[in-house]
N, C-alpha and C positions, 0 to 999 in steps of 0.2 A: 470671478472665474477661478477655478483651481489651478495651481501651478502645474506645469508639465511634470511627468514622471521622472524626468532627469533631474529635477530639483530635489528629489528625495534620495536619501542614502539607503544602501542595502541594509535591511534589518532581518536577521534570522527569524525572528518571531513572526513577522508578517509573511515571509516566504513559507514558513512551516504551517501557518494558518491556511494559506491558499492550498498548500499541498494536502492538508488534512481534508479539505473539502473535495479535492480532486480524487483522493484515495477512497473517499466515501462513495463517490460516483463509480469508481472502478470496481469497488466491492459489490455494488449493485449489479453491474454488468457481469461480473464473475458469478454472481448468484444465478443469473439467467443462463450462463454457460453451464453451471452445475445442473440446472433444471433440464437443459437440453441433453446433458449426459444421462440423467435419469430416464428421460423419455426414450433415448436411444437404447438403453439397457432393456427397458420394458417392451420395445418394439421388435426385438429379435436380434439374432446374430448378425444379419447383414447391415442393419442400421447401426449397431454398435461398432461393427468393423469400419464403417465409413467414419464414424466419429473418432475412433481410436487412431485411424490413419491421419486424420486432421490434427489431433492433439499430439501425435508423435512427430509431426513435421517441425521444421524450424520455427514456423509461425506459432504453432501450438506451444513450443518451448518458451518462446518469448512471452506469450500470454500467461503461461503458468508462472514464469519468473516475475512478471509484472504483478500478477495477482498475489503471489507470496509476499513481495515487497509491500504492496498496498495493505495487505492484512497486518503484517508486522509493524508497519509505520503507524497505521490507524490505531492499533492496539497500544503501542508505546506512547503515542501522543495523547491517547485517551487517558492513560495512567498519569501522564504529566498534567493533564487538565484536572484530574482528581485531586492532585496535590494543590493546584491553583485554587480549586473550589474550597479546599481546607485553609486557604490563606497562606500557603507556603510557596516560596520560590519566585516572588514578584520582583526582587531586586534585579537590576539590569544584568549584572554578572551571573546571577543564578539562572535567570531566564535564558541567557545565551548558552550557558553551560548545559542546561537541561535540554535545550534545543539540539545542540550538537550531539549530546548523548542519545537522544531519540534517533537521530539519523544513523549514528554508529550502531546502535543496538538493532535497528531495522535492517541495516546492510548485513551485519554479522548473522543475524537469525535467518535472513533470506538465503545467504550463501550456505549455511549449515543445513537448512532444509532442502535446498536443491541438491547438495552433495549427497544427502541421505536418500533422495529419490533416484538420482541418476547414476550413482556409483555402486 
């Protein structure tokens, strides 16, 4: 039997690996939302107005912010994996530093993008 999860220490790399998979799923869902937007545009002004009112609500803002973070995180972590594919950054300190860098870059890029949209 495997030991319980409490026997394991927090590792940034394992957490970011799980988050990478989760953001991939979120990006897929966001792509469906993008398709719904395109369909609403093609369906006429009334349909688009309904979609625009939803996306303009607080829930829509949360969805846009989440999609932006998922995009920037998945992109940054993908670049990190490209370095790993080249055999760089496997030392524990380097892996942890690059992991925190991915989180920071994702957060900063998300905030800058949302500010450029909403300000």
